TORKENU-981321 format. One record per residue (C-alpha): residue number from 1; residue in three letters; x, y, z. Coordinates in steps of 0.02 Angstrom, whole numbers, padded with zeros to 5 digits, m for minus. Example, Ala and Ser with C-alpha at 12.3 -4.5 7.8 and 13.67 -1.06 7.14 Angstrom:
REM residues 2
1/ALA/00615/m00225/00390;
2/SER/00684/m00053/00357;
This chain:
REM residues 231
1/MET/m00580/03296/m05459;
2/LYS/m00416/03269/m05371;
3/VAL/m00413/03165/m05213;
4/ASN/m00318/03227/m05062;
5/CYS/m00198/03081/m05039;
6/LEU/m00141/03142/m04870;
7/ALA/m00320/03143/m04802;
8/VAL/m00355/02969/m04870;
9/THR/m00193/02901/m04797;
10/GLY/m00235/02978/m04629;
11/LEU/m00408/02902/m04631;
12/LEU/m00341/02729/m04673;
13/PHE/m00212/02743/m04534;
14/CYS/m00348/02788/m04409;
15/VAL/m00454/02640/m04461;
16/TRP/m00302/02524/m04448;
17/PHE/m00250/02593/m04279;
18/ALA/m00427/02577/m04209;
19/SER/m00436/02395/m04264;
20/ILE/m00269/02359/m04181;
21/VAL/m00324/02440/m04017;
22/GLN/m00489/02348/m04020;
23/SER/m00404/02181/m04052;
24/GLN/m00290/02211/m03902;
25/GLU/m00433/02242/m03782;
26/PRO/m00452/02098/m03657;
27/PRO/m00603/01987/m03685;
28/LYS/m00753/02016/m03574;
29/PRO/m00857/01891/m03474;
30/ILE/m01015/01833/m03563;
31/LEU/m01179/01801/m03474;
32/ILE/m01240/01637/m03550;
33/ASN/m01400/01616/m03451;
34/GLU/m01494/01668/m03296;
35/PHE/m01651/01597/m03217;
36/GLY/m01750/01576/m03059;
37/VAL/m01836/01423/m02991;
38/LEU/m01860/01296/m03132;
39/PRO/m01904/01112/m03150;
40/CYS/m01752/01000/m03137;
41/GLU/m01762/00944/m03318;
42/GLN/m01753/01123/m03381;
43/ARG/m01606/01164/m03269;
44/LEU/m01516/01012/m03337;
45/ALA/m01546/01072/m03515;
46/TYR/m01472/01242/m03471;
47/LEU/m01323/01158/m03387;
48/ASP/m01289/01047/m03537;
49/HIS/m01289/01199/m03652;
50/PHE/m01174/01291/m03531;
51/THR/m01049/01148/m03521;
52/TYR/m01049/01142/m03711;
53/GLU/m01006/01327/m03720;
54/ILE/m00864/01304/m03596;
55/GLY/m00798/01145/m03674;
56/ARG/m00783/01217/m03848;
57/GLU/m00676/01364/m03791;
58/PRO/m00507/01308/m03721;
59/GLY/m00452/01409/m03571;
60/ALA/m00625/01477/m03531;
61/THR/m00689/01467/m03352;
62/ALA/m00868/01430/m03303;
63/LEU/m00928/01551/m03169;
64/VAL/m01093/01508/m03083;
65/LEU/m01173/01634/m02968;
66/ILE/m01306/01560/m02853;
67/THR/m01413/01679/m02751;
68/PRO/m01510/01568/m02630;
69/GLU/m01684/01597/m02564;
70/SER/m01693/01684/m02397;
71/GLY/m01734/01570/m02251;
72/ARG/m01681/01410/m02338;
73/ALA/m01514/01461/m02409;
74/SER/m01419/01303/m02365;
75/VAL/m01550/01187/m02440;
76/ALA/m01574/01286/m02600;
77/ALA/m01389/01315/m02627;
78/ARG/m01342/01135/m02591;
79/HIS/m01463/01069/m02722;
80/GLU/m01407/01193/m02855;
81/ILE/m01224/01159/m02818;
82/SER/m01244/00970/m02824;
83/LEU/m01333/00976/m02992;
84/THR/m01207/01098/m03065;
85/ILE/m01053/01004/m03008;
86/SER/m01120/00836/m03066;
87/ARG/m01146/00897/m03245;
88/PHE/m00972/00972/m03253;
89/GLU/m00899/00812/m03181;
90/PHE/m00997/00710/m03308;
91/PHE/m00913/00806/m03449;
92/LYS/m00744/00810/m03358;
93/LEU/m00746/00999/m03344;
94/GLU/m00750/01016/m03154;
95/ASP/m00576/01095/m03150;
96/ARG/m00643/01243/m03249;
97/LEU/m00792/01278/m03135;
98/VAL/m00803/01418/m03007;
99/ILE/m00958/01437/m02898;
100/ILE/m01001/01597/m02807;
101/LEU/m01133/01602/m02671;
102/GLY/m01220/01770/m02668;
103/LYS/m01320/01848/m02529;
104/GLU/m01495/01783/m02492;
105/SER/m01641/01851/m02593;
106/ASN/m01828/01825/m02614;
107/GLU/m01800/01670/m02720;
108/THR/m01659/01563/m02783;
109/HIS/m01578/01641/m02936;
110/THR/m01437/01574/m03043;
111/GLN/m01322/01651/m03173;
112/PHE/m01205/01561/m03293;
113/TRP/m01053/01662/m03350;
114/LYS/m00918/01613/m03473;
115/VAL/m00754/01698/m03429;
116/PRO/m00632/01689/m03576;
117/GLN/m00448/01664/m03544;
118/GLY/m00368/01830/m03500;
119/SER/m00531/01909/m03444;
120/ASP/m00567/01977/m03271;
121/PHE/m00704/01893/m03170;
122/PRO/m00866/01990/m03145;
123/LYS/m00876/02065/m02971;
124/PHE/m01014/01998/m02860;
125/ASP/m01062/02022/m02679;
126/GLY/m01033/01843/m02625;
127/THR/m00908/01711/m02574;
128/ARG/m00823/01575/m02674;
129/TRP/m00888/01401/m02633;
130/THR/m00763/01262/m02606;
131/ARG/m00809/01080/m02587;
132/PRO/m00766/01007/m02416;
133/ALA/m00654/00854/m02422;
134/PRO/m00748/00694/m02379;
135/ASP/m00707/00609/m02214;
136/VAL/m00636/00445/m02277;
137/ARG/m00606/00379/m02101;
138/LYS/m00784/00315/m02089;
139/PRO/m00918/00247/m02207;
140/PHE/m01035/00368/m02294;
141/ILE/m01160/00371/m02437;
142/PHE/m01074/00443/m02588;
143/GLY/m01225/00445/m02702;
144/PHE/m01395/00378/m02748;
145/GLU/m01474/00323/m02911;
146/ASP/m01641/00250/m02963;
147/GLU/m01688/00155/m03119;
148/ILE/m01742/00312/m03213;
149/GLY/m01594/00421/m03165;
150/LEU/m01689/00583/m03192;
151/CYS/m01595/00734/m03122;
152/SER/m01466/00620/m03044;
153/THR/m01312/00696/m02963;
154/PHE/m01218/00531/m02950;
155/VAL/m01061/00525/m03058;
156/PRO/m00988/00347/m03068;
157/ARG/m00816/00408/m03121;
158/LYS/m00794/00512/m02964;
159/TYR/m00855/00370/m02854;
160/VAL/m00728/00250/m02927;
161/GLU/m00590/00380/m02915;
162/LEU/m00626/00397/m02729;
163/ILE/m00618/00208/m02702;
164/LEU/m00459/00186/m02804;
165/GLY/m00379/00336/m02720;
166/ASN/m00398/00259/m02547;
167/PRO/m00305/00091/m02535;
168/GLY/m00406/m00046/m02454;
169/SER/m00572/00047/m02466;
170/ARG/m00724/m00037/m02542;
171/ALA/m00881/00004/m02636;
172/HIS/m01039/m00059/m02553;
173/ILE/m01196/m00052/m02659;
174/VAL/m01363/m00066/m02570;
175/VAL/m01501/m00106/m02695;
176/ARG/m01685/m00093/m02648;
177/PRO/m01817/m00169/m02762;
178/GLY/m01960/m00060/m02818;
179/GLY/m02144/m00095/m02838;
180/ARG/m02232/m00181/m02980;
181/GLU/m02170/m00154/m03157;
182/THR/m02000/m00092/m03100;
183/LEU/m01829/m00161/m03143;
184/SER/m01766/m00318/m03060;
185/ALA/m01655/m00272/m02913;
186/VAL/m01533/m00411/m02957;
187/TRP/m01518/m00351/m03137;
188/PHE/m01501/m00170/m03079;
189/GLY/m01359/m00216/m02961;
190/LYS/m01268/m00320/m03091;
191/GLN/m01275/m00176/m03215;
192/TRP/m01188/m00063/m03092;
193/ILE/m01054/m00191/m03054;
194/GLU/m01021/m00209/m03240;
195/ASN/m01017/m00021/m03260;
196/PHE/m00888/00002/m03121;
197/THR/m00776/m00142/m03173;
198/LYS/m00779/m00130/m03363;
199/ASP/m00800/00057/m03391;
200/TYR/m00699/00126/m03245;
201/GLY/m00578/m00012/m03197;
202/LEU/m00634/m00046/m03018;
203/PRO/m00580/m00222/m02967;
204/ARG/m00727/m00337/m02934;
205/ASN/m00654/m00391/m02766;
206/ARG/m00675/m00213/m02702;
207/ILE/m00862/m00212/m02732;
208/LYS/m00994/m00288/m02620;
209/ILE/m01179/m00286/m02658;
210/PHE/m01324/m00298/m02536;
211/TYR/m01511/m00308/m02565;
212/GLY/m01628/m00212/m02451;
213/LYS/m01813/m00219/m02420;
214/LYS/m01941/m00173/m02551;
215/ASP/m01992/00010/m02538;
216/ASN/m02136/00013/m02665;
217/GLN/m02053/00149/m02767;
218/LEU/m01927/00136/m02907;
219/THR/m01786/00010/m02896;
220/ASN/m01640/00109/m02828;
221/ALA/m01465/00096/m02757;
222/GLU/m01359/00183/m02627;
223/PHE/m01173/00191/m02661;
224/TRP/m01070/00182/m02501;
225/PHE/m00888/00220/m02474;
226/VAL/m00816/00101/m02345;
227/PRO/m00639/00134/m02283;
228/ALA/m00505/00003/m02262;
229/ARG/m00517/m00106/m02109;
230/LYS/m00409/m00050/m01965;
231/LYS/m00265/m00165/m01927;
């Protein structure tokens, strides 16, 4: 049986052309995860997986859609945003993060999208969240950490960057001892000083440490930003 060469050639050309067209189509956003109200530990696990997906694809953008619960939108959104940003800052991926605040709903709902380079962003009914610049003219608490550090949003690198970026400013650490069988407040404070100086290059003379009253909880610390003294 003779084969119609023209028909075979035409078929091969169609297959080749279809593959070329398909390869030229722009990539599409990928929904990595979505969830409602979850324990903090589980949200952290989802965030760590999400940052891994973003980090292993150069040029990809992380898009987080947060739909806050009606009636407590500011509280719910603030907590989700803080946790999200801190994980991206921890992995040094904060420049590739976009957060969208959706309209209020019955409960807080979150979606994680990976937007490949060259792809259009998904369209949502919401507004892009931008972090307000801190007021470095007066002291404020930058972060908090206890001896366990579970679901912490404190990122030492960002704290040190803020201090170093403002000449004359200082880091004040207020350590409060916990109850029985908790870490020594003195040891806890010294560990943070060592962390800031050795790991992040903050000069020791720009750190002051204070010890507060016992609060019968876990040993903990507040990390204050203190601006330069006025001349």
